[in-house]
C-alpha positions as CSV (number, residue, x, y, z in Angstrom):
1,M,116.9,87.3,27.3
2,K,113.9,88.6,29.4
3,R,113.3,84.7,30.1
4,T,116.9,84.4,31.2
5,I,116.8,87.3,33.9
6,T,113.4,86.2,34.8
7,T,114.8,82.4,35.7
8,F,117.5,83.9,37.2
9,A,115.4,86.3,39.3
10,L,112.9,83.2,40.3
11,A,116.3,80.9,41.2
12,A,117.5,83.8,43.1
13,A,114.2,84.5,45.3
14,L,113.7,80.6,46.1
15,L,117.7,80.4,47.2
16,L,117.1,83.5,49.5
17,T,113.6,82.1,50.7
18,A,115.1,79.0,51.8
19,G,118.2,80.6,53.4
20,V,116.3,82.9,55.4
21,G,113.9,80.2,56.5
22,T,116.6,77.8,57.5
23,S,118.2,80.6,59.4
24,F,115.2,81.3,61.4
25,A,114.6,77.5,62.0
26,R,117.8,76.8,63.5
27,S,117.5,75.8,66.8
28,T,118.9,78.4,69.4
29,N,119.6,75.6,72.0
30,K,122.7,77.1,73.6
31,A,122.8,74.2,76.0
32,G,122.8,71.6,73.1
33,D,125.6,73.6,71.0
34,N,127.9,73.2,74.3
35,V,127.2,69.5,74.5
36,N,128.0,69.0,70.7
37,A,131.5,70.8,71.7
38,Y,132.2,68.9,74.8
39,F,131.7,65.5,72.5
40,D,133.7,66.7,70.0
41,K,136.7,67.5,72.1
42,D,136.1,64.5,74.3
43,F,136.0,62.3,71.0
44,R,138.0,64.0,68.4
45,Q,138.8,60.9,66.2
46,A,134.9,59.5,66.2
47,E,132.6,59.3,63.5
48,L,129.3,60.2,64.8
49,L,126.6,58.0,63.7
50,D,123.3,59.5,65.8
51,T,122.3,62.0,68.1
52,K,119.5,61.9,70.8
53,T,118.5,64.4,73.2
54,G,116.4,63.7,76.2
55,P,115.1,66.0,79.0
56,D,118.4,65.3,81.0
57,Y,120.7,64.2,78.7
58,T,122.0,63.9,75.0
59,R,123.3,60.6,73.8
60,F,125.7,60.6,70.9
61,T,126.0,57.3,69.2
62,F,129.8,57.0,67.6
63,S,132.3,54.7,66.0
64,M,136.0,54.8,67.3
65,S,138.3,52.5,67.1
66,G,136.4,49.9,65.3
67,M,133.4,50.0,68.0
68,I,130.1,51.3,67.9
69,L,130.2,53.6,71.6
70,N,127.2,55.6,73.2
71,A,128.3,58.4,75.2
72,Y,125.8,60.2,77.7
73,Y,126.1,64.1,78.3
74,S,124.1,65.8,81.0
75,N,122.6,69.4,79.9
76,T,125.5,71.1,81.1
77,G,128.1,69.0,79.1
78,E,129.1,66.8,81.9
79,L,130.1,63.3,80.5
80,L,128.0,60.9,82.4
81,A,128.9,57.5,80.8
82,V,130.2,55.9,77.9
83,T,128.7,52.3,76.9
84,H,129.3,49.6,74.4
85,N,127.7,46.2,73.7
86,I,130.1,43.4,74.4
87,T,130.1,39.3,74.0
88,S,130.2,37.1,76.9
89,T,133.5,36.3,76.3
90,Q,134.5,39.9,77.2
91,L,133.4,39.5,81.0
92,P,135.6,39.3,83.3
93,L,136.0,35.7,84.2
94,T,134.6,35.7,87.6
95,L,131.1,37.3,86.2
96,L,131.5,34.8,83.4
97,M,131.6,31.8,85.8
98,Q,128.7,33.2,87.8
99,V,126.4,33.5,84.9
100,K,127.0,29.9,83.7
101,R,126.7,28.7,87.0
102,N,123.6,30.3,88.4
103,Y,122.0,31.0,85.1
104,S,122.5,27.8,83.4
105,D,118.8,27.7,81.9
106,F,118.8,31.4,80.5
107,W,120.1,32.8,77.3
108,I,121.8,36.1,76.8
109,S,119.4,38.7,75.1
110,D,121.9,41.7,76.0
111,L,125.2,42.7,77.4
112,F,126.9,46.0,77.7
113,E,129.7,47.6,79.6
114,V,129.4,50.9,81.3
115,N,132.0,53.3,81.9
116,S,131.3,56.3,84.5
117,N,133.3,58.2,86.7
118,G,136.4,56.0,86.5
119,E,134.1,52.7,87.3
120,T,133.4,50.1,84.9
121,N,130.2,47.9,85.7
122,Y,128.7,45.3,83.2
123,Y,124.5,45.0,82.5
124,I,123.4,41.7,81.2
125,T,119.7,40.6,80.4
126,L,119.0,37.2,80.7
127,E,115.8,35.3,79.6
128,N,114.2,32.0,79.5
129,A,110.7,31.0,78.4
130,D,109.0,32.5,81.4
131,K,111.1,35.3,82.9
132,K,113.5,38.2,81.7
133,I,116.6,39.2,84.2
134,T,118.8,42.3,84.2
135,L,121.9,42.0,86.4
136,R,124.3,44.5,86.9
137,S,127.9,44.0,88.2
138,S,129.5,45.5,91.5
139,D,132.6,44.4,92.8
140,N,133.2,41.4,90.8
141,E,129.7,39.8,91.6
142,W,126.1,40.3,90.1
143,N,123.1,41.9,91.6
144,Q,119.6,41.8,90.3
145,F,118.9,45.1,88.6
146,S,115.0,44.4,87.4
147,K,112.7,41.3,86.8
148,S,109.8,40.7,84.9
149,P,107.5,37.6,83.7
150,K,107.5,37.1,80.0
151,D,104.1,37.4,78.4
């Protein structure tokens, strides 16, 4: 009997300590809580996979309608952009033809669509043995976003 009471008291003390410790350790970042609420409101049917908080934004990686998407929110809860990876066949035909015509000696290493402020843009990273180029679409044509030699 004495052993049962001691075991029960020890278990209660451990649970109480863990509960108190986690309640004090809980983040008091109300801005982060607000951003989470905005995400939950905007993407009700989404399955949240990952969250990453930077100094100026929070990125939510989630699954919805069979796609993996990223939503970027400002610290005030404003939806900045939604991105997702696509295949080259999902590009608008004019953009795909420009890549095939002007970059035939490159391969595609990254391609994604960005929706922000009602606009859709595409970013494509192309590589060959010597260099890496990232292009950004604007008005149905590509503009160089960055270029770097390969090591």
